[in-house]
Each structure stands twice: as C-alpha cells, then as structure tokens.
C-alpha positions in Angstrom: 34.5 -0.2 13.5 32.8 0.3 10.1 31.1 3.5 9.1 27.6 2.2 9.5 28.4 1.2 13.1 29.8 4.7 13.8 26.7 6.2 12.3 24.4 4.0 14.5 26.3 5.1 17.6 26.2 8.8 16.7 22.6 8.7 15.7 21.3 6.7 18.7 18.2 8.8 19.2 17.0 9.6 15.7 13.6 11.2 15.5 12.9 10.7 11.8 14.1 8.2 9.1 13.5 8.9 5.4 13.4 5.7 3.4 13.5 5.7 -0.4 14.2 2.9 -2.9 16.3 3.6 -5.9 16.7 1.6 -9.1 18.8 3.1 -11.9 18.7 6.6 -10.4 22.3 7.6 -10.9 21.3 11.0 -12.4 19.0 11.8 -9.5 21.2 11.0 -6.5 22.8 14.4 -5.9 19.6 16.3 -6.6 17.6 14.1 -4.2 20.2 14.5 -1.5 20.2 18.3 -1.9 16.4 18.6 -2.0 16.0 16.5 1.1 18.7 18.3 3.0 17.2 21.7 2.1 13.7 20.6 3.1 15.0 19.3 6.5 17.3 22.1 7.3 15.1 23.5 10.1 14.2 20.1 11.5 14.8 20.3 15.3 15.8 16.6 15.8 18.2 14.1 14.4 17.2 12.5 11.1 18.6 10.1 8.6 18.3 9.2 4.9 18.2 5.6 4.0 18.6 4.9 0.3 18.0 1.3 -0.8 19.6 0.3 -4.0 17.3 -2.3 -5.5 19.8 -4.0 -7.8 20.5 -1.1 -10.1 22.4 -1.9 -13.3 23.9 1.6 -13.8 26.3 3.5 -11.6 23.6 4.2 -8.9 25.4 2.2 -6.2 28.8 3.6 -7.0 27.7 7.2 -6.8 25.6 6.6 -3.7 28.5 5.0 -1.8 30.6 8.1 -2.7 28.0 10.4 -1.1 27.7 8.0 1.9 31.3 8.5 2.8 30.8 12.3 2.9 27.4 12.6 4.5 27.0 11.5 8.1 23.2 10.9 8.1 23.1 9.0 4.8 23.1 5.2 4.9 23.1 3.1 1.8 21.5 -0.4 1.8 22.0 -2.6 -1.3 21.5 -6.0 -2.8 22.7 -7.2 -6.3 19.4 -8.2 -8.0 16.3 -6.2 -8.6 13.7 -7.5 -6.2 11.0 -4.8 -6.4 9.8 -1.9 -4.4 8.4 -4.1 -1.6 11.7 -5.7 -0.9 13.5 -2.3 -1.0 11.0 -0.8 1.5 11.3 -3.8 3.9 15.0 -3.5 3.8 14.8 0.3 4.5 12.3 -0.2 7.3 14.7 -2.7 9.0 17.6 -0.2 8.7 15.5 2.7 10.0 16.1 3.8 13.6 13.9 6.9 13.8 10.8 7.1 16.0 9.0 8.0 12.8 9.6 6.7 9.3 8.6 8.3 6.1 8.9 6.6 2.7 8.9 8.5 -0.6 9.9 7.9 -4.2 13.5 8.6 -5.1 12.9 11.2 -7.8 10.8 13.2 -5.3 7.7 13.5 -7.5 6.1 14.4 -4.3 8.0 17.4 -2.9 10.1 16.7 0.1 8.1 19.4 1.9 5.4 16.7 2.4 7.8 14.8 4.7 7.5 17.5 7.4 3.7 17.6 7.0 3.5 13.9 7.5 5.8 14.1 10.4 3.6 16.7 12.1 0.6 14.5 11.7 2.4 11.5 13.2 4.1 13.3 16.1 1.0 15.3 17.2 -0.1 13.7 20.5 -3.7 14.9 19.9 -4.0 13.1 16.6 -2.8 9.6 17.6 -2.1 8.6 14.0 -0.2 5.4 13.4 0.0 5.8 9.6 -0.3 8.9 7.5 -0.8 8.7 3.7 -0.1 11.4 1.1 -2.9 11.6 -1.5 -3.0 13.6 -4.7 -6.5 12.3 -5.4 -8.3 13.5 -2.3 -9.9 16.9 -1.9 -7.1 19.4 -1.7 -4.6 17.2 -3.5 -3.3 17.9 -7.0 -1.4 16.5 -9.9 1.0 18.4 -12.2 2.3 17.3 -15.5 1.2 13.7 -15.2 0.0 12.2 -18.5 -3.8 11.9 -18.8 -3.6 8.1 -19.6 -1.5 7.3 -16.5 -3.6 9.5 -14.4 -6.8 7.8 -15.6 -5.3 4.3 -14.9 -4.1 5.3 -11.5 -7.3 7.0 -10.4 -9.5 4.1 -11.7 -7.3 1.6 -9.9 -7.5 3.5 -6.6 -11.3 3.9 -7.0 -11.6 0.1 -7.4 -9.5 -0.4 -4.3 -11.7 1.8 -2.2 -14.1 -1.1 -2.0 -11.4 -3.3 -0.4 -11.0 -1.3 2.8 -13.4 -0.5 5.6 -12.5 3.2 5.4 -12.5 5.3 2.2 -8.9 5.7 1.0 -8.4 7.9 -2.0 -4.9 6.8 -2.8 -3.9 3.4 -1.5 -1.0 2.7 -3.9 1.2 5.8 -3.1 4.7 5.4 -1.6 4.5 8.7 0.1 3.6 7.6 3.7 4.6 8.0 7.3 4.7 5.5 10.1 5.2 5.3 13.8 8.1 2.9 14.1 6.5 0.9 16.9 3.4 0.5 14.7 5.4 -0.6 11.7 7.5 -3.0 13.7 4.4 -4.7 15.1 3.4 -5.9 11.6 5.1 -8.5 9.3 5.1 -8.0 5.5 5.6 -10.6 2.7 5.2 -8.6 -0.6 8.3 -7.8 -2.5 6.7 -5.6 -5.1 4.3 -2.7 -5.2 1.6 -4.8 -3.6 3.3 -4.0 -0.3 1.4 -0.7 -0.1 -1.9 -2.7 -0.2 -0.6 -5.3 2.2 0.4 -2.7 4.8 -3.1 -1.0 4.6 -4.8 -4.4 4.8 -2.9 -5.5 7.9 -3.1 -2.0 9.5 -6.9 -2.0 9.2 -7.2 -5.6 10.4 -5.1 -4.8 13.5 -6.9 -1.6 14.4 -4.1 0.9 13.6 -5.2 4.5 13.0 -4.8 5.7 9.4 -5.1 9.3 8.1 -4.8 10.7 4.6 -3.6 14.2 3.8 -3.6 16.1 0.6 -0.4 16.0 -1.5 0.9 17.3 -4.9 2.2 14.8 -7.4 4.4 16.1 -10.2 5.7 14.3 -13.2 9.2 12.8 -13.1 11.9 15.4 -14.1 14.8 13.0 -14.8 15.1 9.2 -15.4 12.4 6.9 -16.6 9.3 5.7 -14.9 9.2 2.2 -13.4 5.4 2.0 -13.8 4.2 -1.4 -15.2 0.5 -1.1 -16.2 -0.5 -4.8 -16.8 1.0 -6.1 -13.5 -0.3 -3.2 -11.5 -3.8 -3.4 -12.8 -4.0 -7.2 -12.3 -2.7 -6.8 -8.7 -5.3 -4.3 -7.9 -8.1 -6.4 -9.2 -6.9 -9.6 -7.4 -6.4 -7.7 -4.2 -9.9 -6.2 -4.2 -11.3 -9.7 -4.9 -9.3 -11.3 -2.0 -10.1 -8.5 0.5 -13.8 -8.4 -0.1 -14.9 -11.6 -1.8 -18.4 -11.2 -0.6 -18.9 -8.2 -2.9 -18.0 -10.1 -6.0 -19.3 -13.5 -5.4 -22.2 -12.3 -3.3 -23.2 -10.0 -6.1 -23.0 -12.7 -8.7 -24.8 -15.2 -6.5 -27.5 -12.7 -5.6 -28.1 -11.8 -9.2 -28.3 -15.4 -10.4 -30.6 -16.4 -7.5 -32.8 -13.4 -8.1 -33.1 -14.2 -11.8 -34.1 -17.8 -10.9 -36.7 -16.5 -8.4 -38.3 -14.2 -11.0 -38.3 -17.0 -13.6 -40.0 -19.2 -11.0 -42.7 -16.5 -10.5 -43.2 -16.3 -14.2 -43.6 -20.1 -14.4 -46.1 -20.0 -11.6 -48.1 -17.3 -13.4 -48.1 -19.2 -16.7 -49.1 -22.4 -14.8 -52.2 -20.8 -13.3 -53.1 -18.9 -16.4 -53.0 -22.1 -18.3 -50.4 -21.0 -20.9 -47.4 -22.9 -19.6 -45.8 -24.9 -22.5 -43.8 -28.1 -21.6 -41.5 -27.5 -24.6 -40.0 -24.3 -23.0 -36.9 -25.0 -20.8 -37.8 -22.5 -18.1 -37.9 -24.9 -15.2 -34.4 -26.4 -15.8 -33.1 -22.9 -16.3 -34.7 -21.8 -13.0 -33.2 -24.7 -11.1 -29.8 -24.1 -12.7 -29.8 -20.4 -11.8 -31.0 -21.1 -8.2 -28.4 -23.8 -7.6 -25.5 -21.9 -9.1 -26.6 -18.7 -7.4 -26.8 -20.5 -4.0 -23.3 -21.9 -4.6 -21.9 -18.5 -5.2 -23.5 -17.1 -2.1 -22.2 -20.0 0.0 -18.7 -19.4 -1.5 -19.0 -15.7 -0.6 -19.9 -16.6 3.0 -17.1 -19.1 3.4 -14.6 -16.7 1.8 -15.7 -13.8 4.1 -15.2 -16.2 7.1 -11.7 -16.9 5.9 -11.0 -13.2 5.7 -12.3 -12.8 9.3 -10.0 -15.6 10.5 -7.1 -14.1 8.6 -7.6 -10.8 10.3 -7.7 -12.5 13.7 -4.4 -14.1 12.8 -2.9 -10.6 11.9 -4.1 -9.2 15.3 -2.5 -12.1 17.1 0.6 -11.8 15.1 0.8 -8.1 16.0 0.3 -8.8 19.7 3.2 -11.3 19.6 5.4 -8.8 17.8 4.7 -6.1 20.3 5.5 -8.5 23.2 8.7 -9.6 21.4 9.8 -6.0 20.8 9.1 -4.9 24.4 11.0 -8.0 25.6 13.9 -7.0 23.4 14.1 -3.5 25.1 14.2 -5.0 28.6 
C-alpha cells in the first residue's frame, strides 16, 4: 500500500484541505509548511496540505517529496510540465478530501491566519456561504509593500471586472478563497491558467451559489520571484469582461451611434424646414450609416446577451447533473 493510500485511509474524515500551487518554490517550502502548521495548531479537526508542483524546473519537487515522507498530512501532486495556475488548482481540488477547501498562494503573501477566517465563514451554519473570497481591496482590506505599479494594474483590472458580475466583487482574481467541497464538485472548470478564478465566479453566479467577500491583507513576496505576467493578465481581464457582459460594450457603442444618427436626422429636418439645407453636404448618408451600424451593434448585443443566458442555463443543468452524479456515487 503506497503512502498516499495510507494517508487517505488515516484521513478519511478530513474537515479542511489547503490547496496551493507551487512553481520553482524550493526556497519557500519549509517556511510555508512551518507557517501553515503554526496557523493550524489549534484547529479542532483533521486537515491536510496539498502542494501541487506545476512543472517546476528547480529542486521544488525533490524537496517537497522529502517533506512528504515525514509529514502525515502533506500530500504532493505533480506533473512534469508547467501548465499554469488553473491546472494546478484543478489537480489540487481533485486530490482534496476535506469538507471545506481553501486555496492560497505558496509564498503566503496572504497570511495563513486568513485560512481560519475563511473556514469560519464557510462552516457557519447561519451564513450559508458556498464560496468565500479574500480581498485586499475591499473596505477593511490592506496591502503592504506591494509596488505602486503592480497595485495600480491589479486594482484597475479588478475594477473593470466588477462590471462582469451581477454582484460587486472587489477582488475577483485573488487565489485566496474557500469553498464548500460539495459546491466546488458540482461545477466543471476548463481554464488552465489564472482565468480559472474568473471562470469559477462566473459559473458560481450563473448557478446560484452564495459568494461572500471578506477583508484580507496582502503583503509583498519575501522570497522567490513573482509569476505575475501583465500583458496576458490584462488581455484576459478585458476579454472576460467583454464575453460576460457583451451588452455593455456593444450596446453602448450601438446606442451612441444610433443616438448620433438620430440627432443628425433632427438637424437635417431643422435645416430642411428652415430652407438652409445644402445638397452638397453628406449629412443624409452619414445619418443612414450611423443608424444602420448602430442598429447592427444593438442587435449583436441582444443576440450575445441571449447566448450568455443560454450558457448560464447550461451551467445550471450541468451543475444539477454533477450533483446527481455525486449523490449516486455516495449510495
């Protein structure tokens, strides 16, 4: 019987799973284990750490495997090539056996004390939260030592993304999150990179899951290098907002063009009745062009919004099927 099987038997009723991806984090492994263990020392139930090696090219996997042999509640998942945060999280979620699952970054830029705060919100029967988000940007949240440029980019991106969701989310891109396992297992995810954070929220809102945000404190990385990629992240945020709420973009463009055509039409009518309309001025073709193009944008916005509605219905049906499948597997 291999060690992971032994661990699964001994931790058959795990209350909390902590999932964290790692990529070239050799110098952080011992510190992360010690900080997590210290933060969880008074936790009353069984808990586990699941470190997912996302194709590290340094000694991350070797060092992590050595600790895995010595620590009963540590499980290492790994694959050889770097696939991105989304793939790492999906791998960790599949390995997790706790009733509640909390994901966090490996360097613990968000203090591990947040894990217990998130767990409290998830496990409180009066709250009925399915997903809890940690946010440094909401009232009560804080950032420490984060560069002004990166903070500006991150806040701007999250402000743009607020238009994509039906409820105001201050930080929709943060990895610090908690989930009820049954809620997480009822959804299916496709993203392999950081877009998974947005995909989870999109499907959670579409299927009626309850989401809560709590203040958190973000500190700058103490060791190792940041994996933040500005160009890809910014493009992803813009495209996601466009796909989630196409009626805002195309509707705004279509409305503006149609309105401009309408006012030009009023101006033409005024000049016609005042006798000052000149046939040499291209106002009538311009008015027609604006009205036609504006109407096309409005029609496209309507069709796109209907597609989003149908997509959300598909997500809800998919979730119901997963719930039935999971319940059948228990029987």
